[in-house]
C-alpha positions as a printed NumPy array, in Angstrom:
array([[  0.   ,   0.   ,   0.   ],
       [  1.411,   3.367,  -1.018],
       [  1.746,   6.25 ,   1.422],
       [ -1.186,   8.154,  -0.116],
       [ -3.528,   5.155,   0.003],
       [ -3.438,   4.79 ,   3.769],
       [ -5.495,   7.937,   4.45 ],
       [ -9.234,   8.364,   4.084],
       [-11.96 ,   5.899,   3.228],
       [-11.112,   2.565,   1.633],
       [-12.815,   3.109,  -1.726],
       [-12.935,  -0.646,  -2.361],
       [-15.458,  -0.895,   0.476],
       [-17.879,   1.21 ,  -1.605],
       [-17.698,  -1.167,  -4.579],
       [-20.887,  -3.133,  -5.298],
       [-19.773,  -4.768,  -8.558],
       [-16.269,  -3.998,  -9.83 ],
       [-16.346,  -1.813, -12.924],
       [-20.143,  -1.606, -12.88 ],
       [-21.612,  -0.249,  -9.643],
       [-20.378,   1.586,  -6.557],
       [-21.741,   3.715,  -3.778],
       [-21.058,   7.443,  -3.994],
       [-20.926,   9.392,  -0.752],
       [-21.779,  13.077,  -0.698],
       [-21.497,  15.256,   2.392],
       [-23.277,  18.609,   2.382],
       [-21.928,  21.004,   5.015],
       [-23.263,  24.313,   6.26 ],
       [-21.504,  26.527,   8.791],
       [-23.716,  28.231,  11.349],
       [-21.078,  30.772,  12.401],
       [-17.633,  31.966,  11.401],
       [-15.89 ,  31.842,  14.787],
       [-13.027,  29.424,  15.346],
       [-11.532,  27.281,  12.646],
       [-14.214,  26.214,  10.198],
       [-11.824,  23.749,   8.569],
       [-11.294,  21.967,  11.906],
       [-15.019,  21.88 ,  12.681],
       [-15.861,  20.628,   9.191],
       [-13.272,  17.84 ,   9.37 ],
       [-14.7  ,  16.611,  12.682],
       [-18.292,  16.935,  11.443],
       [-17.623,  15.12 ,   8.172],
       [-15.729,  12.316,   9.939],
       [-18.62 ,  11.884,  12.407],
       [-21.241,  11.972,   9.638],
       [-19.363,   9.332,   7.65 ],
       [-18.991,   7.127,  10.751],
       [-22.765,   7.32 ,  11.214],
       [-23.488,   6.515,   7.568],
       [-25.206,   3.186,   6.959],
       [-24.644,   1.466,   3.628],
       [-27.383,  -0.99 ,   2.669],
       [-26.448,  -4.532,   1.703],
       [-26.615,  -4.964,  -2.068],
       [-26.636,  -8.181,  -4.082],
       [-26.375,  -8.578,  -7.819],
       [-28.939, -11.008,  -9.259],
       [-29.441, -12.318, -12.761],
       [-25.837, -12.106, -13.93 ],
       [-25.189, -14.046, -17.124],
       [-22.446, -16.663, -17.506],
       [-20.298, -14.053, -19.236],
       [-20.614, -11.776, -16.185],
       [-22.785,  -9.279, -18.069],
       [-26.187,  -8.031, -17.083],
       [-27.594,  -8.298, -13.635],
       [-29.849,  -6.298, -11.432],
       [-28.996,  -4.692,  -8.126],
       [-31.161,  -5.739,  -5.208],
       [-30.964,  -3.495,  -2.153],
       [-31.799,  -5.128,   1.165],
       [-34.191,  -2.88 ,   3.116],
       [-33.329,  -4.507,   6.469],
       [-31.518,  -1.835,   8.552],
       [-29.674,  -4.608,  10.412],
       [-28.081,  -5.724,   7.124],
       [-26.329,  -2.365,   6.689],
       [-22.634,  -1.758,   7.16 ],
       [-20.998,   1.435,   8.355],
       [-18.317,   3.468,   6.645],
       [-14.916,   2.728,   8.183],
       [-13.392,   6.072,   9.192],
       [-10.44 ,   4.582,  11.064],
       [ -8.074,   5.891,   8.355],
       [ -9.714,   9.33 ,   8.222],
       [ -7.955,  12.15 ,   9.99 ],
       [ -9.009,  15.53 ,  11.302],
       [ -7.685,  19.026,  10.73 ],
       [ -6.123,  20.925,  13.627],
       [ -5.329,  24.602,  13.202],
       [ -2.573,  26.105,  15.302],
       [ -2.1  ,  29.834,  15.672],
       [  1.216,  31.486,  16.569],
       [  0.919,  34.212,  19.182],
       [  4.287,  35.468,  20.334],
       [  6.319,  32.388,  21.23 ],
       [  3.266,  30.171,  21.786],
       [  1.088,  27.945,  19.629],
       [ -2.64 ,  28.049,  20.321],
       [ -5.242,  25.529,  19.183],
       [ -8.849,  26.608,  18.558],
       [ -7.987,  30.279,  18.866],
       [-10.649,  32.756,  19.952],
       [-11.44 ,  35.845,  17.862],
       [ -9.241,  37.95 ,  20.139],
       [ -6.345,  35.492,  19.858],
       [ -6.695,  35.335,  16.08 ],
       [ -6.672,  39.147,  15.859],
       [ -3.22 ,  39.299,  17.473],
       [ -1.801,  36.174,  15.838],
       [  1.31 ,  36.237,  13.73 ],
       [  0.648,  33.112,  11.648],
       [ -1.781,  30.211,  11.3  ],
       [ -1.201,  26.662,  10.102],
       [ -3.811,  23.943,   9.544],
       [ -2.567,  20.352,   9.645],
       [ -4.445,  17.192,   8.658],
       [ -3.558,  14.463,  11.167],
       [ -4.423,  10.751,  11.284],
       [ -4.829,   8.524,  14.356],
       [ -1.082,   7.735,  14.473],
       [ -0.143,  11.413,  14.42 ],
       [  1.007,  11.291,  10.81 ],
       [  0.571,  14.482,   8.838],
       [ -1.829,  13.897,   5.922],
       [ -2.009,  17.485,   4.681],
       [ -0.837,  20.956,   5.594],
       [ -2.213,  24.38 ,   4.787],
       [ -0.686,  27.746,   5.566],
       [ -3.729,  29.804,   6.431],
       [ -2.153,  33.215,   6.638],
       [  0.044,  35.599,   8.511],
       [  3.775,  36.039,   8.337],
       [  6.125,  33.319,   7.211],
       [  7.294,  30.903,   9.872],
       [ 10.848,  29.913,  10.665],
       [ 11.554,  26.179,  10.461],
       [ 11.612,  25.627,  14.252],
       [  8.325,  27.424,  14.882],
       [  6.61 ,  25.619,  12.007],
       [  7.858,  22.276,  13.35 ],
       [  6.594,  23.113,  16.865],
       [  3.171,  24.044,  15.44 ],
       [  3.05 ,  20.751,  13.479],
       [  4.002,  18.804,  16.613],
       [  1.247,  20.513,  18.617],
       [ -1.303,  19.84 ,  15.856],
       [ -0.308,  16.156,  15.716],
       [ -0.595,  15.74 ,  19.505],
       [ -3.996,  17.428,  19.637],
       [ -5.197,  15.584,  16.51 ],
       [ -4.364,  12.152,  17.956],
       [ -6.132,  12.991,  21.233],
       [ -9.136,  14.395,  19.384],
       [ -9.457,  11.263,  17.229],
       [ -9.148,   9.009,  20.308],
       [-11.918,  10.901,  22.106],
       [-14.024,  11.1  ,  18.977],
       [-13.701,   7.371,  18.207],
       [-14.653,   6.476,  21.782],
       [-17.689,   8.728,  21.594],
       [-18.699,   7.416,  18.159],
       [-18.387,   3.805,  19.311],
       [-20.65 ,   4.515,  22.302],
       [-23.13 ,   6.509,  20.185],
       [-23.319,   3.774,  17.555],
       [-23.786,   1.121,  20.267],
       [-26.658,   3.14 ,  21.772],
       [-28.123,   3.609,  18.279],
       [-27.957,  -0.133,  17.635],
       [-29.472,  -0.958,  21.05 ],
       [-32.326,   1.532,  20.826],
       [-32.788,   2.912,  17.325],
       [-36.192,   4.484,  18.078],
       [-35.206,   6.679,  21.014],
       [-33.766,  10.085,  20.205],
       [-31.3  ,  11.722,  22.543],
       [-29.291,  14.874,  22.873],
       [-25.782,  13.442,  23.07 ],
       [-23.014,  16.005,  22.844],
       [-19.367,  15.271,  22.149],
       [-17.179,  17.   ,  24.706],
       [-13.436,  16.797,  24.328],
       [-10.909,  17.945,  26.894],
       [ -7.387,  18.006,  25.52 ],
       [ -4.577,  17.295,  27.974],
       [ -1.785,  19.854,  27.813]])
């Protein structure tokens, strides 16, 4: 497996019939406010939405001996669904440089006096998947490395907390699919 293939969703898992049919996932996002890092919030929201996505079981019936033809039959039993595996999906963590310090999830006031901002895509092992310079002055190598290190640490902790929450939420959903609740993900990052 190449370095680029280890991040994101395993596209083979969306294949129904190779070369003929596949599932296509579309995520529609809307931001309710412009405070904080939208990129970070969107990455967490998309990862959670994908983890909650149920893919119906599909069988191909009526395929000829030559492999041609066939009709897709979608099982309407909710228990026969599978979930999207997000274990290889990372999150984005934006760090902001203020003086000699790196800040994560900067407030409006902190952003106003920041010198530079860097957004880093991080997977569950703390590997950098992507990096975006979001603005401000250029960073020296040491400061940029410190900001990356902070983003990786926070990203790993965020994914750990998020995966634990998602596992519990999915278990509750499986146990009692009819009961709504007002679960809220709360994450406290250790410094």
